[in-house]
C-alpha positions, 0 to 999 in steps of 0.5 A, spaced: 790 844 335 795 844 340 803 846 339 809 845 342 812 852 345 819 853 346 819 860 348 821 859 355 824 852 355 831 851 358 835 851 351 838 844 349 846 843 349 847 844 341 853 844 338 855 850 334 855 846 327 847 846 328 845 852 324 850 851 318 848 844 318 840 846 318 842 852 313 845 847 308 839 842 308 835 848 307 840 850 301 840 843 298 832 843 298 832 850 295 837 847 289 831 843 287 827 849 285 832 852 280 836 846 278 833 845 271 833 853 270 840 852 265 837 848 261 830 850 261 830 853 254 832 846 251 827 842 256 821 841 250 827 838 246 830 834 251 823 831 253 820 831 246 814 835 248 811 842 248 814 848 252 807 849 256 808 842 258 815 842 259 814 848 264 811 843 269 817 840 270 819 846 274 812 847 277 811 840 279 816 841 284 814 848 287 807 845 287 809 839 291 813 844 296 807 848 297 803 842 299 809 839 303 810 845 307 804 844 312 804 837 312 811 836 314 810 841 319 805 838 322 808 831 322 814 834 325 810 837 331 807 830 332 813 825 331 819 829 331 822 835 327 829 832 326 825 825 324 821 829 319 827 833 316 831 826 315 824 823 311 823 830 307 831 829 305 830 822 303 824 823 299 828 828 295 834 823 294 829 818 291 825 823 287 832 825 284 834 818 282 827 817 279 829 823 274 836 821 273 834 815 270 828 818 265 827 822 259 819 821 259 815 827 261 810 824 266 816 820 269 820 826 270 814 830 273 813 824 278 821 825 280 820 832 280 814 832 285 818 828 290 824 832 290 819 838 291 816 835 298 823 836 301 821 844 301 818 842 308 825 842 311 825 850 311 820 850 317 822 844 320 829 847 320 826 854 323 822 849 329 829 846 331 833 852 331 827 855 336 827 849 340 835 849 341 838 856 340 839 861 346 835 868 344 841 872 342 842 867 336 835 865 334 834 872 330 840 871 325 839 863 325 832 864 323 834 869 318 839 865 315 834 859 314 829 863 311 833 866 306 836 859 304 831 858 299 834 864 295 841 862 297 840 855 294 836 857 288 842 862 286 848 858 288 845 852 284 845 856 277 852 856 276 853 849 279 848 846 274 850 850 268 857 847 269 855 840 269 849 841 264 855 844 259 860 838 260 856 832 261 849 829 260 843 833 263 841 827 267 848 828 271 844 834 275 840 829 278 845 825 280 849 831 283 842 833 287 842 826 290 849 826 292 848 833 296 841 830 299 845 824 302 850 829 305 845 833 308 842 827 311 848 824 314 850 831 317 843 832 320 844 825 323 851 827 326 850 834 328 842 835 329 839 833 336 832 831 336 827 836 339 824 832 345 817 836 345 811 833 341 804 836 339 798 833 342 793 831 336 792 827 330 794 828 323 789 831 318 789 827 312 783 830 309 786 837 310 792 834 306 788 831 301 783 838 300 789 842 300 793 838 295 787 838 290 785 845 291 792 848 289 793 843 283 786 845 280 788 852 281 795 852 278 793 847 272 789 852 268 794 858 269 799 853 266 795 851 260 790 857 260 794 860 253 793 853 250 786 851 252 783 859 251 782 863 258 775 863 257 774 856 255 770 851 259 776 847 261 779 853 264 774 856 267 771 850 270 778 848 273 778 855 276 771 854 279 773 847 282 779 850 285 775 855 289 769 850 291 775 845 293 779 851 297 772 854 300 770 847 303 777 845 305 777 852 309 770 850 312 773 843 314 779 846 317 775 851 321 771 845 324 777 840 325 780 840 332 787 838 330 787 842 323 793 841 318 793 849 317 790 853 323 786 858 319 784 862 325 791 865 326 791 868 319 785 872 321 790 876 325 792 883 321 799 882 322 799 874 320 795 876 314 799 881 311 805 878 312 803 872 309 800 876 303 807 880 302 810 873 302 806 871 296 809 877 292 816 876 295 816 869 292 813 871 285 818 876 285 824 871 287 822 866 281 822 871 276 829 873 276 831 866 276 827 864 270 829 870 266 836 872 266 839 865 265 835 865 258 837 872 256 844 871 257 844 864 253 840 866 247 845 867 241 847 875 239 844 873 232 837 874 235 838 881 236 837 882 244 841 875 246 847 876 250 851 870 247 854 867 254 855 860 255 851 856 260 857 856 265 858 864 264 850 865 265 850 861 271 856 865 274 853 872 273 846 870 276 850 866 282 851 873 286 843 873 287 844 867 292 851 870 295 848 877 296 842 873 300 847 870 304 851 876 306 844 880 307 842 875 313 847 878 318 846 885 316 838 884 317 840 882 324 843 889 325 837 892 322 832 889 325 835 889 332 835 897 331 828 898 327 824 892 327 823 886 322 817 891 319 822 896 317 827 891 314 821 888 310 819 894 307 826 896 305 827 889 302 821 890 298 823 897 296 830 894 293 827 889 289 822 894 286 828 898 284 832 892 281 826 890 277 825 897 275 832 898 273 832 892 270 827 894 264 833 898 261 839 893 263 838 888 259 843 889 253 850 887 256 852 881 261 855 886 266 848 889 267 845 882 269 850 882 274 848 888 277 841 886 277 842 880 281 846 883 286 841 888 287 835 883 287 839 879 292 840 884 297 832 886 297 830 879 297 835 877 302 832 882 307 825 881 305 826 873 306 829 874 313 824 879 316 818 874 315 819 869 320 821 874 325 814 878 323 810 871 324 814 869 331 812 876 333 805 876 331 802 870 335 803 867 342 809 862 343 804 856 342 802 858 335 809 859 332 810 852 329 803 852 325 804 860 323 811 859 320 809 853 316 803 857 313 808 863 312 813 858 308 807 855 304 805 862 302 812 863 299 811 856 296 805 858 293 808 865 290 814 861 287 809 856 284 804 861 281 810 865 278 813 859 275 806 857 272 805 865 270 812 866 267 813 860 263 806 861 260 808 868 258 815 866 255 812 861 251 806 865 249 810 871 246 816 866 243 818 866 236 818 860 232 824 859 229 825 852 225 820 849 230 824 852 236 820 856 241 825 862 242 823 867 248 823 874 246 825 881 249 818 883 249 816 876 254 822 878 258 820 885 259 813 883 261 816 878 266 819 884 269 813 888 269 809 882 273 815 882 278 815 889 279 807 889 280 807 883 285 813 887 289 808 893 289 802 889 292 807 886 297 810 893 299 802 895 300 801 889 304 808 891 308 806 898 310 799 895 312 802 891 318 801 893 325 807 895 329 810 889 333 807 887 340 811 889 345 811 882 348 815 880 341 820 885 342 825 881 347 826 875 342 826 879 335 830 885 338 835 883 343 842 885 340 846 882 346 846 876 351 845 881 356 839 884 353 836 877 352 837 875 359 833 881 361 828 880 356 827 873 359 827 875 366 821 880 364 817 875 361 818 870 367 815 875 371 808 874 367 808 867 368 809 861 373 816 858 376 818 853 381 821 846 381 819 839 379 821 835 385 820 827 386 816 824 392 822 825 397 823 832 395 829 831 390 829 836 384 828 832 377 832 834 371 829 834 364 822 833 366 817 836 361 812 841 364 806 843 359 801 849 360 794 847 358 789 853 358 782 852 360 780 850 353 785 844 353 790 847 348 797 847 350 799 854 351 807 853 353 812 847 354 819 847 357 824 842 360 826 843 367 833 844 368 839 840 372 837 843 378 829 842 377 827 849 376 822 851 370 819 857 368 813 858 363 810 865 361 803 865 360 799 868 354 793 871 358 791 871 365 786 866 367 786 859 369 791 853 367 793 846 368 800 845 369 802 838 367 809 834 369 812 828 367 819 825 367 822 818 366 821 813 372 815 817 375 808 818 375 805 824 371 802 830 375 797 835 373 796 841 378 791 847 377 793 854 377 791 861 376 795 867 373 792 874 374 795 877 368 800 882 372 807 882 372 808 878 378 810 871 377 806 865 381 811 860 384 809 853 384 813 847 385 810 840 382 811 834 386 811 828 382 808 821 384 813 816 388 811 810 384 815 808 378 812 807 371 815 805 365 819 810 360 
């Protein structure tokens, strides 16, 4: 599988609004995860179904998001990240309108599934940032984009609660469609398309196999308490899931252009980061499901806090606000100590938040404390993940690796939704035909989150130290540091100019580095004076391919010894003119 690389390209001119617009798109997409949390306790009545069935209104969004992440990432590499970002948001808008017009369970699940497909916008946004931003701004920008998942989820709660309390609950979906249209418009106006493309084809069978495996895995988790955990149906679906995912993995290893590059996951730094990501995803969604319900339950239950829907949303909103504030804090901590340390610190703070939360469920102000502490921890953890991935793989593989990491987080939130929904439904009291969550169910949910964080912390501790080659990108604390880091990297690669047949420099020519296996190892665009630089991942023989509008293509063989010396190589494009 080939990937575009932008680690060494001269950055495109991007307005200062690009990062806020992309982060806003990520926040809009994340809103879909918690949009219905304020009315979750009423969903069985609103949709005339059982509580365990109603949980699929949430789980379907998370599941489709898990599937869409690698699909949209690969399509973005092939056909344009901005184009796929707009497509993802458009599908979300259609899904929101479908849900706005129905109270039927199956139709609602279909609409929610379409909304979840927009989750692919997160890695697409990170990819666009990587293509356009200078090094000194990339770290904090990626942290903000990564944490937008939590920010959007947290900020959606009070807004959704306000709408649901004073209007028909379907208005939530009309509002979601509206902000989706706004995100599309801003993206069209502000965000330029990346000119780089990956070579290869889209792995349709891989997408079908991954989708089938995840559905077969999550369905028995959701319905296991109804069917019986030892029933033939439950065990059969778990077994079918294992078989499908194993066969899918074998197929992905044999496909030249797989949907997910599984070989990348075998590297310890990537493997342990992805496992930690699953646990962070699990822990994030627990607080979003538990606190709003605890706050809204009537005091007559003996443990409910009796708050209105809007007040409950406002008390949980600091979860997202704290995550937003944490992004610049992460940039400073990571610059000094590295993303591994910030991930460990974030996991410790999450563990403290859930551990203390077990005894802080008797007053509304205590929920506010829990939200702030967990927001700080989850913000640090989410911000660390893309930096760890970028530092663990060669530049040519960062796109696929970040897409897989976002998939792991989506799987974590999907599992969390299914498991916590099952726990709360299974421990609920039936009062006049209405299932009322119990304090025991809330505490069990917090214990599950604490256990997930403990496992994630262990995975974070097992992470190897960052590779020295990754430090310039992840730790540059000033523009001067970034320039120095880039200069050092160039010494280990190729440099020169792209010229036409008359020796005139060619601006914005695409230069691609291809290794001996025919895989793309890097790519860049020549600057206005025709110069280019490309770092090499390892020593060996390469082919430098160049092309530009109005010129014929060029392929030039080159060898790098792997030392700290740059290889000077000018590329002269053929004189004949070709169609653009």
